[in-house]
KOLMI-622141 format. One record per residue: residue number from 1; x, y, z of N, C-alpha, C in turn. Coordinates in steps of 0.02 Angstrom, whole numbers, plus 32768, in hexadecimal, padded with zeros to 4 digits. Example, Ala and Ser with C-alpha at 12.3 -4.5 7.8 and 13.67 -1.06 7.14 Angstrom:
// KOLMI-622141
1, 8294, 7EE4, 8186, 8267, 7F1F, 8186, 8294, 7F5B, 8186 .
2, 8282, 7F90, 8162, 82AC, 7FCB, 8165, 8285, 8002, 818A .
END
This chain:
// KOLMI-622141
1, 60E1, 96C0, 666B, 6111, 96D3, 6691, 614A, 96B1, 667A .
2, 6177, 96A1, 6685, 61BD, 969A, 6675, 61DF, 9673, 66A9 .
3, 6227, 9672, 66A3, 6248, 9647, 66D3, 6258, 966C, 6712 .
4, 6269, 9649, 6746, 6276, 9666, 6788, 62B0, 9697, 6786 .
5, 62E5, 9684, 6762, 6320, 96AE, 6764, 6314, 96F2, 6745 .
6, 62DF, 96F6, 671B, 62D0, 9735, 66FB, 628F, 9754, 6714 .
7, 626F, 9733, 6746, 622C, 9749, 675B, 622D, 978F, 6777 .
8, 6262, 97A9, 679E, 6263, 97EA, 67C0, 6285, 981F, 6794 .
9, 6263, 9858, 678A, 627C, 988B, 675D, 62AD, 98BB, 677F .
10, 62D7, 98DF, 6755, 6308, 990E, 676E, 6301, 9950, 674A .
11, 62FF, 9988, 6770, 62FC, 99CA, 6752, 6333, 99F6, 6770 .
12, 634A, 9A28, 674A, 637E, 9A55, 6764, 636D, 9A9B, 674C .
13, 636A, 9ACB, 677B, 6358, 9B0E, 6768, 6386, 9B42, 6786 .
14, 6396, 9B76, 6760, 63BF, 9BAC, 6779, 639D, 9BEE, 6767 .
15, 63A1, 9C1E, 6794, 6388, 9C61, 6785, 63C3, 9C91, 6784 .
16, 63C2, 9CBF, 6755, 63FA, 9CEE, 674D, 63E0, 9D35, 6751 .
17, 63FF, 9D5E, 677B, 63ED, 9DA5, 6781, 642B, 9DCF, 6772 .
18, 6422, 9E06, 674C, 6459, 9E33, 673C, 644E, 9E75, 6761 .
19, 647E, 9E87, 678B, 6478, 9EC5, 67B2, 648E, 9EFF, 6786 .
20, 6464, 9F34, 6784, 6475, 9F6F, 675D, 64A5, 9F9B, 6784 .
21, 64C9, 9FC6, 6760, 64F7, 9FF4, 6781, 6538, 9FF7, 675C .
22, 656A, A015, 677D, 65AB, A01D, 675C, 65CC, 9FDA, 674F .
23, 65BE, 9FAA, 677B, 65DA, 9F67, 6772, 65A1, 9F36, 676C .
24, 65A0, 9F0F, 6737, 656C, 9EDD, 672E, 6580, 9E9E, 6753 .
25, 6553, 9E87, 677E, 6560, 9E4C, 67A6, 652C, 9E17, 6796 .
26, 6541, 9DDD, 6782, 6513, 9DA6, 6774, 6508, 9D7D, 67B3 .
27, 64CB, 9D78, 67C7, 64B9, 9D50, 6801, 6495, 9D11, 67EA .
28, 64B2, 9CDA, 67F7, 6496, 9C9B, 67DF, 647F, 9C71, 681B .
29, 6441, 9C5D, 6819, 6426, 9C33, 684E, 640E, 9BF2, 682F .
30, 642E, 9BBB, 6841, 641B, 9B7A, 6827, 63FB, 9B50, 685C .
31, 63C5, 9B2F, 684A, 63A2, 9B02, 6877, 63B9, 9ABB, 6869 .
32, 63D0, 9A99, 689C, 63E7, 9A55, 6892, 63AD, 9A29, 687B .
33, 63B9, 99FC, 684D, 6384, 99D0, 6835, 636C, 99A1, 686C .
34, 632D, 998D, 686A, 6315, 995D, 689C, 633D, 991C, 6899 .
35, 6349, 98FE, 68D3, 6369, 98BD, 68D2, 633C, 988A, 68B1 .
36, 635B, 9858, 6894, 6336, 9822, 6874, 634F, 97E0, 688E .
37, 6329, 97AB, 6881, 6341, 9769, 6894, 6383, 9759, 6872 .
38, 6388, 976A, 6832, 63C4, 9759, 680C, 6400, 9783, 6820 .
39, 63F5, 97B9, 6848, 642D, 97E1, 685F, 6447, 97CA, 68A3 .
40, 6426, 9798, 68C1, 643E, 977E, 6901, 6482, 975C, 68F7 .
41, 64AC, 975D, 692A, 64F0, 9740, 6922, 64F0, 96F5, 6915 .
42, 64B9, 96D4, 6924, 64B3, 968C, 691B, 6496, 9679, 68D7 .
43, 6485, 96A9, 68AE, 645E, 969C, 6872, 6480, 966A, 6843 .
44, 64C1, 9673, 6837, 64E4, 9647, 6808, 64E3, 95FF, 6820 .
45, 64EC, 95F4, 6861, 64EB, 95B0, 687B, 64A5, 9592, 6874 .
46, 6472, 95BA, 687F, 642D, 95A1, 687A, 641D, 958F, 6832 .
47, 6434, 95BA, 6803, 6428, 95AB, 67BD, 644B, 956B, 67A8 .
48, 6485, 955E, 67C4, 64AC, 9523, 67B2, 648F, 94E4, 67CF .
49, 647A, 94E6, 680F, 6461, 94AA, 6831, 643A, 94C0, 686E .
50, 63F8, 94C7, 6866, 63CF, 94E2, 689C, 63CF, 94B3, 68D9 .
51, 63CE, 9472, 68CE, 63CD, 9442, 6906, 640C, 9447, 692F .
52, 6446, 944B, 690D, 6485, 9451, 6931, 6488, 9493, 6957 .
53, 646C, 94C7, 6939, 646B, 9508, 695A, 6441, 9506, 6999 .
54, 6409, 94E3, 6997, 63DE, 94DD, 69D2, 6404, 94BB, 6A0B .
55, 6428, 9486, 69FB, 644E, 9462, 6A2E, 6483, 9490, 6A4D .
56, 64A7, 94B5, 6A22, 64DB, 94E2, 6A3A, 64BE, 951A, 6A64 .
57, 6487, 9537, 6A4D, 6468, 956F, 6A70, 6449, 9559, 6AB2 .
58, 642D, 951D, 6AB4, 6410, 9503, 6AF2, 6447, 94FB, 6B26 .
59, 6481, 94E3, 6B10, 64B9, 94DC, 6B3E, 64D0, 9520, 6B57 .
60, 64D2, 9551, 6B29, 64E7, 9594, 6B3C, 64B6, 95B3, 6B6D .
61, 6475, 95A6, 6B63, 6442, 95C1, 6B90, 644B, 95A7, 6BD7 .
62, 6462, 9569, 6BDD, 646A, 954B, 6C1F, 64A3, 956C, 6C46 .
63, 64D1, 958D, 6C22, 6508, 95AF, 6C44, 64F7, 95F7, 6C57 .
64, 64C0, 9610, 6C3B, 64AB, 9655, 6C4A, 64CF, 9689, 6C22 .
65, 64F6, 9675, 6BEF, 651C, 96A6, 6BC7, 64ED, 96C8, 6B95 .
66, 64F4, 970C, 6B91, 64CC, 9734, 6B62, 6484, 971C, 6B5F .
67, 6460, 971F, 6B96, 641F, 96FD, 6B9A, 63EC, 9715, 6B66 .
68, 63E7, 9757, 6B5B, 63B3, 976D, 6B2D, 63C4, 9759, 6AE5 .
69, 6402, 9764, 6AD1, 6417, 9752, 6A8D, 6410, 9707, 6A82 .
70, 6421, 96E0, 6AB4, 641B, 9697, 6AAE, 63D3, 9683, 6AA3 .
71, 63A5, 96A1, 6AC8, 635E, 9691, 6AC1, 6343, 96A8, 6A7D .
72, 6359, 96E2, 6A66, 6345, 96F8, 6A23, 635D, 96C7, 69EE .
73, 639B, 96B1, 69F6, 63B7, 9681, 69C6, 6392, 963F, 69C9 .
74, 6381, 9629, 6A05, 635A, 95EC, 6A0B, 6316, 95F4, 69E9 .
75, 62F6, 962D, 69F2, 62B5, 9638, 69D2, 62BC, 9634, 6986 .
76, 62F2, 9651, 696C, 62FE, 964F, 6924, 6309, 9608, 690C .
77, 6332, 95E2, 6931, 6341, 959D, 691E, 6301, 9573, 691E .
78, 62D6, 957E, 694F, 6297, 9558, 6952, 6269, 956C, 6919 .
79, 6269, 95AD, 6908, 6241, 95C3, 68CE, 625A, 95A2, 688F .
80, 629C, 959E, 6887, 62B9, 957E, 684C, 62A4, 9535, 6848 .
81, 6299, 9515, 6881, 6283, 94D0, 6883, 6237, 94C9, 6882 .
82, 6215, 9501, 6880, 61CC, 9502, 6883, 61B0, 94E6, 68C4 .
83, 61D8, 94ED, 68F8, 61C2, 94D9, 693C, 61AA, 9518, 6960 .
84, 616E, 952E, 694D, 6157, 956F, 6962, 6147, 9575, 69AC .
85, 612A, 9542, 69CC, 6120, 9549, 6A15, 6162, 9553, 6A3B .
86, 6196, 952F, 6A26, 61D7, 9538, 6A47, 61F3, 957D, 6A39 .
87, 61E6, 9597, 69FC, 61FC, 95DA, 69EB, 61D9, 960E, 6A17 .
88, 6199, 9603, 6A24, 6173, 9631, 6A4F, 6192, 9631, 6A95 .
89, 61A3, 95F6, 6AAF, 61C0, 95F3, 6AF2, 6203, 9617, 6AF5 .
90, 622D, 960D, 6AC3, 626F, 962E, 6AC3, 6267, 967A, 6ABD .
91, 623B, 9691, 6A90, 6230, 96D9, 6A89, 6213, 96F6, 6ACA .
92, 61E8, 96CF, 6AEC, 61CB, 96E7, 6B2B, 6201, 96EF, 6B60 .
93, 6232, 96C3, 6B60, 6269, 96CA, 6B8F, 6292, 9708, 6B80 .
94, 629C, 9717, 6B40, 62C0, 9754, 6B2D, 6299, 9792, 6B43 .
95, 6257, 978F, 6B3B, 622D, 97C8, 6B4F, 622E, 97D1, 6B9B .
96, 6231, 979A, 6BC0, 6234, 979F, 6C09, 6274, 97C3, 6C1F .
97, 62A8, 97BC, 6BF7, 62E7, 97DE, 6C06, 62E4, 9827, 6BF3 .
98, 62C4, 9836, 6BB9, 62C1, 987A, 6B9F, 627C, 9885, 6B80 .
99, 6250, 98A5, 6BA5, 620C, 98AE, 6B8E, 6205, 98E3, 6B58 .
100, 623C, 9903, 6B45, 6239, 9935, 6B0F, 6259, 991C, 6ACF .
101, 626B, 98DC, 6ACD, 628D, 98C1, 6A92, 625A, 98B3, 6A5A .
102, 6259, 98DF, 6A28, 6228, 98DB, 69F2, 6231, 989B, 69C9 .
103, 626F, 9887, 69BD, 627B, 984B, 6995, 625F, 980E, 69B8 .
104, 6268, 9809, 69F9, 624D, 97D0, 6A1E, 6201, 97CC, 6A17 .
105, 61E0, 9806, 6A1C, 6198, 9806, 6A13, 6184, 97F2, 69CC .
106, 61AA, 980A, 699A, 619A, 97F9, 6955, 61A4, 97AF, 6948 .
107, 61DA, 9793, 6964, 61E7, 974C, 695B, 61B0, 9723, 697B .
108, 619A, 9736, 69B6, 6163, 9712, 69D7, 6122, 971A, 69B0 .
109, 6118, 9757, 6996, 60DC, 9763, 696E, 60DC, 9736, 6930 .
110, 6115, 9730, 690F, 611A, 9706, 68D4, 610C, 96BD, 68E5 .
111, 612A, 96A4, 691A, 611F, 965F, 692E, 60D5, 9653, 693F .
112, 60B7, 9682, 6962, 6070, 967A, 6974, 6044, 967E, 6936 .
113, 6056, 96A8, 6907, 6031, 96AB, 68C8, 6033, 9667, 68A6 .
114, 606E, 9648, 68A3, 6076, 9607, 6884, 604F, 95D1, 68A9 .
115, 6045, 95DA, 68E9, 601F, 95AA, 6912, 5FD4, 95B5, 690B .
116, 5FC0, 95ED, 68ED, 5F79, 95FD, 68E9, 5F5E, 9621, 6925 .
117, 5F8A, 9637, 6951, 5F76, 965D, 698D, 5F74, 96A7, 697A .
118, 5F43, 96B9, 6952, 5F42, 96FC, 6934, 5F39, 9735, 6966 .
119, 5F0B, 9731, 6996, 5F04, 9769, 69C6, 5F45, 9776, 69EC .
120, 5F66, 9741, 6A01, 5FA5, 9749, 6A25, 5FDC, 9765, 69F8 .
121, 5FDD, 974F, 69BA, 600E, 976A, 698A, 6003, 97B4, 697F .
122, 5FC4, 97C8, 6979, 5FB4, 980F, 6970, 5FCC, 9837, 69AD .
123, 5FC0, 981C, 69E8, 5FD6, 983E, 6A25, 6022, 9847, 6A25 .
124, 6047, 9814, 6A11, 6090, 9819, 6A10, 60A8, 984A, 69DB .
125, 6089, 9848, 69A0, 609E, 9876, 696B, 6093, 98BE, 6980 .
126, 605A, 98CB, 69A1, 604D, 990F, 69BA, 607F, 9922, 69F1 .
127, 6092, 98F2, 6A1A, 60C4, 9900, 6A4E, 6107, 9913, 6A30 .
128, 6119, 98F1, 69F9, 6158, 9901, 69D8, 6157, 9948, 69BB .
129, 611D, 995D, 69A4, 6117, 99A0, 6986, 611F, 99D8, 69BA .
130, 6117, 99C8, 69F9, 6121, 99FB, 6A2D, 616A, 9A10, 6A31 .
131, 6198, 99E2, 6A1D, 61DF, 99F1, 6A20, 61FE, 9A00, 69DC .
132, 61DE, 99E7, 69A7, 61FE, 99EB, 6966, 61C9, 99E2, 692F .
133, 61C9, 9A10, 68FF, 619A, 9A0C, 68C7, 61BA, 99E5, 688E .
134, 619D, 99AC, 687D, 61B8, 9983, 6847, 617F, 996A, 681B .
135, 618F, 9962, 67DB, 615F, 9945, 67AE, 614E, 98FF, 67C1 .
136, 617E, 98DB, 67DD, 6173, 9895, 67EF, 613D, 988E, 6824 .
137, 613A, 98BC, 6853, 6105, 98B9, 6885, 60C1, 98C3, 6865 .
138, 60BD, 98F2, 6836, 607D, 98FC, 6813, 606C, 98C2, 67E6 .
139, 609F, 98A0, 67CC, 6093, 9864, 67A4, 6070, 982F, 67CF .
140, 608A, 9823, 680B, 606C, 97F1, 6837, 6025, 9806, 684B .
141, 601D, 9846, 685B, 5FDA, 985F, 686D, 5FA8, 9852, 6835 .
142, 5FBD, 9864, 67F9, 5F8F, 985C, 67C0, 5F7D, 9814, 67B3 .
143, 5FAE, 97E8, 67B5, 5FA0, 97A2, 67A8, 5F73, 9784, 67DD .
144, 5F7D, 9798, 681B, 5F52, 977F, 6851, 5F0B, 9799, 6848 .
145, 5F05, 97D9, 6839, 5EC2, 97F5, 6830, 5E9E, 97D6, 67F4 .
146, 5EC3, 97C8, 67BF, 5EA4, 97A9, 6785, 5E8B, 9763, 6798 .
147, 5EB1, 973F, 67C0, 5E9D, 96FC, 67D4, 5E61, 96FD, 6803 .
148, 5E58, 9733, 6827, 5E20, 9737, 6857, 5DE3, 975C, 683B .
149, 5DE5, 976B, 67FA, 5DAA, 9788, 67DA, 5DA9, 97D4, 67D5 .
150, 5DDC, 97F5, 67ED, 5DDF, 983E, 67EA, 5E07, 9853, 67AC .
151, 5DEB, 9848, 6771, 5E0F, 9857, 6733, 5E1C, 98A2, 672B .
152, 5DED, 98CB, 6740, 5DF7, 9913, 673A, 5E31, 992A, 6765 .
153, 5E34, 9912, 67A3, 5E6C, 9923, 67CE, 5EAE, 9909, 67B3 .
154, 5EAB, 98CD, 6796, 5EE7, 98AF, 6779, 5F01, 98DA, 673F .
155, 5ED3, 98F2, 6716, 5EE7, 991B, 66DD, 5F0D, 995A, 66F5 .
156, 5EF6, 9978, 672C, 5F18, 99B2, 6747, 5F5E, 99A0, 6761 .
157, 5F63, 9968, 6782, 5FA5, 9952, 679B, 5FD4, 9945, 6760 .
158, 5FBC, 9923, 672D, 5FE7, 9914, 66F4, 5FFB, 9954, 66CF .
159, 5FCF, 9986, 66CF, 5FE0, 99C6, 66AF, 601A, 99E7, 66D4 .
160, 6017, 99E5, 6716, 604E, 9A02, 673E, 608E, 99DB, 6732 .
161, 6089, 9998, 6731, 60C3, 996E, 6722, 60E1, 9981, 66DE .
162, 60B7, 9988, 66AC, 60CF, 999A, 6669, 60F1, 99DE, 6669 .
163, 60D5, 9A0D, 668D, 60F3, 9A50, 668F, 6136, 9A50, 66B4 .
164, 613C, 9A27, 66E8, 617A, 9A25, 670E, 61B2, 9A01, 66E9 .
165, 61A1, 99C9, 66CA, 61D5, 999E, 66AD, 61D8, 999E, 6662 .
166, 61A9, 99C2, 6642, 61A7, 99C3, 65F8, 61A7, 997C, 65DC .
167, 6180, 9951, 65FB, 6181, 990A, 65ED, 614C, 98F6, 65BA .
168, 6161, 98D0, 6587, 6131, 98B5, 6557, 6103, 9883, 657A .
169, 6120, 985B, 65A6, 60F7, 982A, 65CB, 60C1, 984D, 65F3 .
170, 60D2, 9886, 6611, 60A0, 98AB, 6638, 6066, 98C1, 660C .
171, 6075, 98D8, 65D0, 6040, 98ED, 65A2, 6015, 98B1, 658E .
172, 6035, 9877, 6585, 600F, 983C, 6573, 5FDF, 9829, 65AA .
173, 5FF6, 982A, 65E8, 5FCA, 981B, 6620, 5F93, 9850, 6627 .
174, 5FA4, 988F, 661B, 5F71, 98C3, 661F, 5F3B, 98B7, 65EB .
175, 5F4F, 98A2, 65AF, 5F1E, 9892, 657B, 5EF0, 985A, 6591 .
176, 5F0C, 9827, 65B1, 5EE3, 97EF, 65C7, 5EB0, 9805, 65FC .
177, 5EC6, 9832, 6629, 5E99, 984A, 665C, 5E61, 9875, 663E .
178, 5E73, 98A0, 660F, 5E40, 98CA, 65EE, 5E0E, 989E, 65C8 .
179, 5E27, 986C, 65A6, 5DFA, 983E, 6581, 5DCA, 981C, 65B1 .
180, 5DE3, 9809, 65EB, 5DBA, 97E7, 661C, 5D84, 9814, 6638 .
181, 5D91, 9855, 663B, 5D5D, 9884, 6651, 5D28, 9890, 661C .
182, 5D36, 987A, 65DF, 5D08, 9886, 65A7, 5D1F, 98BD, 6579 .
183, 5D58, 98DC, 6589, 5D72, 9912, 6560, 5DA0, 98F4, 652A .
184, 5D81, 98D5, 64F8, 5DA9, 98B4, 64C5, 5DCF, 98E6, 649A .
185, 5DB1, 9920, 648E, 5DD4, 9953, 6466, 5E12, 996C, 648B .
186, 5E0A, 9977, 64CC, 5E43, 998D, 64F4, 5E7A, 9958, 64F5 .
187, 5E65, 9918, 64F9, 5E96, 98E2, 64F9, 5EBD, 98E0, 64B8 .
188, 5E99, 98E5, 6480, 5EBA, 98E2, 643F, 5EE9, 991E, 6436 .
189, 5ED4, 9958, 644E, 5EFF, 9993, 644A, 5F3E, 998A, 6474 .
190, 5F36, 996A, 64AE, 5F6F, 995F, 64DA, 5FA1, 992E, 64BB .
191, 5F87, 98F8, 649D, 5FB4, 98C9, 647B, 5FD5, 98E9, 643F .
192, 5FB1, 9914, 641C, 5FCE, 9938, 63E4, 6007, 9965, 63FC .
193, 5FFD, 9987, 6434, 6031, 99B2, 6450, 606E, 9988, 6461 .
194, 6063, 994C, 647B, 609A, 991F, 648B, 60BF, 990A, 644C .
195, 609A, 98FC, 6418, 60B9, 98E9, 63D8, 60E4, 9921, 63BC .
196, 60CB, 995E, 63C1, 60EF, 9998, 63A7, 612D, 99A8, 63D0 .
197, 6128, 999B, 6412, 6161, 99AA, 643D, 6199, 9977, 6436 .
198, 6187, 993A, 6421, 61B9, 9905, 6418, 61A8, 98DD, 63DA .
199, 61B5, 98F9, 639F, 619D, 98DA, 6361, 61BA, 9895, 6352 .
200, 61EF, 9882, 6373, 620C, 9840, 6366, 61F7, 980C, 639B .
201, 61CD, 981F, 63CA, 61B8, 97F3, 6400, 6176, 97D1, 63EE .
202, 6175, 978E, 63ED, 6137, 976B, 63DB, 6103, 9769, 6412 .
203, 6116, 977B, 644F, 60EA, 9771, 6489, 60A5, 9790, 6481 .
204, 609E, 97CF, 646B, 605B, 97EB, 6465, 602E, 97C3, 6436 .
205, 604A, 97A8, 6401, 6022, 9781, 63D2, 600C, 973F, 63F0 .
206, 6038, 9721, 6419, 6026, 96E3, 643B, 5FEB, 96EE, 646A .
207, 5FEE, 9725, 6490, 5FB8, 9735, 64BE, 5F77, 9743, 6498 .
208, 5F7C, 976D, 6466, 5F41, 9780, 6440, 5F1F, 9744, 6420 .
209, 5F47, 9715, 6409, 5F2E, 96DA, 63E6, 5EFB, 96B4, 6411 .
210, 5F0D, 96A4, 644E, 5EE0, 967D, 6478, 5E9E, 969F, 6486 .
211, 5EA1, 96E0, 6493, 5E63, 9704, 64A2, 5E37, 970A, 6464 .
212, 5E55, 9716, 642B, 5E2E, 971B, 63ED, 5E0C, 96D8, 63DE .
213, 5E30, 96A2, 63E8, 5E12, 9661, 63D8, 5DD6, 9654, 6405 .
214, 5DDE, 9661, 6446, 5DA7, 9655, 6474, 5D6B, 9682, 6465 .
215, 5D78, 96BB, 6447, 5D42, 96E9, 6436, 5D20, 96D6, 63F4 .
216, 5D3B, 96A1, 63D3, 5D1E, 968A, 6394, 5D3E, 96A6, 6356 .
217, 5D71, 96CF, 635D, 5D94, 96EB, 6323, 5DCE, 96BD, 6310 .
218, 5DBE, 9685, 62EF, 5DF1, 9654, 62DE, 5E23, 9670, 62AB .
219, 5E0A, 9698, 627C, 5E37, 96B4, 624A, 5E69, 96E4, 626A .
220, 5E4F, 970F, 6298, 5E7C, 973D, 62BA, 5EAE, 9719, 62E5 .
221, 5E98, 96E3, 6306, 5EC5, 96BB, 632F, 5EFC, 969B, 6305 .
222, 5EE8, 9681, 62CA, 5F19, 9660, 629F, 5F4C, 9692, 6284 .
223, 5F35, 96CE, 6272, 5F64, 9702, 625B, 5F95, 9715, 6291 .
224, 5F7C, 971C, 62CF, 5FA8, 972E, 6307, 5FDB, 96F7, 6313 .
225, 5FC5, 96B8, 6310, 5FF3, 9681, 631B, 6028, 967D, 62E5 .
226, 6014, 9688, 62A7, 6044, 9686, 626F, 6077, 96BF, 6275 .
227, 6060, 96F9, 628B, 608E, 9731, 6294, 60C0, 9722, 62CB .
228, 60AA, 9702, 6300, 60D7, 96EF, 6336, 610D, 96C0, 631C .
229, 60FA, 9690, 62F2, 612B, 9662, 62D6, 615B, 9686, 62A7 .
230, 6143, 96B6, 6282, 6170, 96DD, 6256, 61A6, 96FF, 627F .
231, 6194, 9718, 62B9, 61C3, 973C, 62E4, 61F3, 970D, 6308 .
232, 61DC, 96D1, 6318, 6205, 96A0, 633C, 61F8, 965B, 631F .
233, 6214, 964C, 62E5, 6202, 960E, 62C1, 6218, 95CE, 62E2 .
234, 6248, 95D1, 6311, 625F, 9594, 6332, 6247, 958E, 637A .
235, 621C, 95BB, 638E, 6205, 95BD, 63D4, 61CF, 9588, 63E1 .
236, 61D8, 955E, 6414, 61A3, 952F, 6426, 6162, 9552, 6438 .
237, 6168, 958D, 6455, 612C, 95B3, 6469, 6104, 95C8, 642C .
238, 6125, 95E6, 63FB, 6100, 95FF, 63C1, 60E7, 95C5, 6395 .
239, 6110, 9593, 638A, 60FB, 955A, 6363, 60C3, 9534, 6387 .
240, 60C9, 9530, 63C8, 6094, 950F, 63EE, 6052, 9534, 63EA .
241, 6056, 9576, 63EC, 601A, 959F, 63E5, 5FF9, 9594, 63A2 .
242, 6021, 9593, 636D, 6005, 9589, 632A, 5FE7, 9543, 6324 .
243, 600B, 9511, 633D, 5FF1, 94CC, 6338, 5FAF, 94C4, 635D .
244, 5FAA, 94E5, 6396, 5F6B, 94E1, 63BD, 5F31, 94FF, 6395 .
245, 5F3B, 953B, 6379, 5F06, 955B, 6353, 5EF2, 9530, 6318 .
246, 5F24, 9515, 62F6, 5F15, 94EB, 62BC, 5EEF, 94AC, 62D1 .
247, 5F02, 948F, 6309, 5EDF, 9454, 6322, 5E98, 9464, 6336 .
248, 5E8F, 949A, 635D, 5E4D, 94AD, 6373, 5E1F, 94BE, 6338 .
249, 5E3D, 94D7, 6303, 5E16, 94EA, 62C8, 5E08, 94AF, 629A .
250, 5E22, 9475, 62AB, 5E15, 943A, 6283, 5E44, 942F, 6249 .
251, 5E7A, 9456, 6245, 5EA9, 9450, 620E, 5EE3, 9424, 6225 .
252, 5ED6, 93E2, 6226, 5F08, 93B4, 6240, 5F46, 93B0, 6213 .
253, 5F3E, 93BB, 61D2, 5F77, 93B8, 61A5, 5FA8, 93F1, 61B4 .
254, 5F8D, 942D, 61BC, 5FB8, 9467, 61CC, 5FD8, 945F, 6211 .
255, 5FB2, 9444, 6240, 5FCD, 943A, 6284, 6006, 9408, 6282 .
256, 5FFE, 93D2, 625B, 6034, 93A0, 6255, 6073, 93BF, 6237 .
257, 606A, 93EB, 6206, 60A3, 940C, 61E8, 60C7, 9439, 621A .
258, 60A0, 945C, 6242, 60BE, 9487, 6275, 60E3, 945E, 62AA .
259, 60C6, 9427, 62BE, 60E7, 93FB, 62EE, 6128, 93DE, 62D1 .
260, 6126, 93CF, 6290, 6163, 93B5, 626F, 6199, 93EB, 626E .
261, 6185, 9429, 6265, 61B4, 9460, 6266, 61D4, 9467, 62AB .
262, 61AA, 9461, 62DF, 61C3, 9465, 6323, 61F2, 942A, 6332 .
263, 61E2, 93F0, 6319, 620B, 93B4, 6327, 6252, 93BA, 630C .
264, 625B, 93E3, 62D9, 629E, 93EB, 62BC, 62CF, 940A, 62EE .
265, 62B6, 9436, 6318, 62E2, 9459, 6347, 62D7, 9443, 638F .
266, 629C, 9428, 639E, 628D, 9415, 63E3, 625D, 93D9, 63E3 .
267, 6278, 939E, 63D5, 624D, 9362, 63D2, 6228, 9353, 6412 .
268, 6248, 9362, 644B, 6227, 9355, 648B, 61E8, 9380, 6493 .
269, 61EE, 93C1, 6482, 61B5, 93EE, 6486, 617E, 93D9, 6455 .
270, 6192, 93C2, 641A, 6162, 93AD, 63E8, 613B, 9370, 63FF .
271, 615E, 933F, 641D, 613D, 9303, 6435, 610D, 9313, 646E .
272, 6122, 933F, 649B, 60F8, 9352, 64D4, 60B9, 9376, 64BC .
273, 60C2, 93A4, 648C, 6089, 93CA, 6472, 6059, 939D, 644D .
274, 6074, 936C, 6428, 6049, 933D, 6404, 601A, 9319, 6434 .
275, 6035, 9304, 646D, 600B, 92E3, 649F, 5FD8, 9312, 64BD .
276, 5FEE, 9350, 64CA, 5FC0, 9381, 64E7, 5F85, 9390, 64B9 .
277, 5F93, 9394, 6478, 5F5F, 93A6, 6448, 5F29, 9371, 6440 .
278, 5F38, 9335, 6457, 5F05, 9300, 6452, 5ECB, 930D, 6481 .
279, 5ED7, 9333, 64B6, 5EA1, 933F, 64E7, 5E98, 9389, 64F7 .
280, 5EBE, 93B6, 64D6, 5EBC, 93FC, 64EA, 5E7D, 941F, 64D1 .
281, 5E6B, 9454, 64F5, 5E34, 9480, 64E2, 5E4F, 94C6, 64DF .
282, 5E31, 94F2, 64B7, 5E4C, 9536, 64B0, 5E49, 955E, 64F1 .
283, 5E80, 957C, 6504, 5E82, 95A8, 653E, 5EA9, 95E6, 652C .
284, 5E99, 961E, 654D, 5EBD, 965C, 6542, 5EF6, 9662, 6574 .
285, 5F31, 9672, 655C, 5F6A, 9679, 6589, 5F5C, 96B0, 65BB .
286, 5F70, 96A4, 65F9, 5F6B, 96D7, 662D, 5F2A, 96D3, 6654 .
287, 5EFC, 96A6, 6640, 5EBE, 96A1, 6666, 5EBF, 9663, 6691 .
END
């Protein structure tokens, strides 16, 4: 997953009809995109200083001004601080004001997902879908189902997410769910589709790498990791993936060289990864 400010997706659709006859009339119907956390009026302040935003919003809430928006903003600020129980409480207050607010339900679903309260998060995501169809709701549903052992259901949710948002990340998660069900061919095909849809994005290779290694295909994992580095040579994520595979495979010389490459642009990340590799075991991303 990604950072909070980018966690909620945005889509925009218009339908156009041309009336036949002596005069051609274009009828355009545009559907407003779903609201997102980053589209809230408080977003810039939260991005700049979430703690200060919480103090300001708490004071505003005590005056009763714009109660629903204030509570939504508080929920966002708490999410930015990773204070998920507080985010749940703020989103719940927004829902008490407006029980049809899909964003409030999605925000509470996200916070509950982060807390590990998966059944409640699923309930909230489904509630949001009653008012608004969004890929983000299906993203939360799929991740919760995957965590609770329903990989087949998760794969279906991720497929809907991918279709709605045309998201590479959605395809990557769908691949992980299919692999978990035992459909390795379907997973590989899904990651390949992601690679073809975004040929400059290393993400599908990073995902594929972990699963291939756990399945015993060390050569395939190494090739995927190297391809990810080719696409993003300065990325801590791709270099970290390669260093992990090299370490797990027993190639300490190659791993040291990769860590040295990372240290040139991000010494903090290189030092942290070096410590992690002393005790790390191979895991597949997304599981």
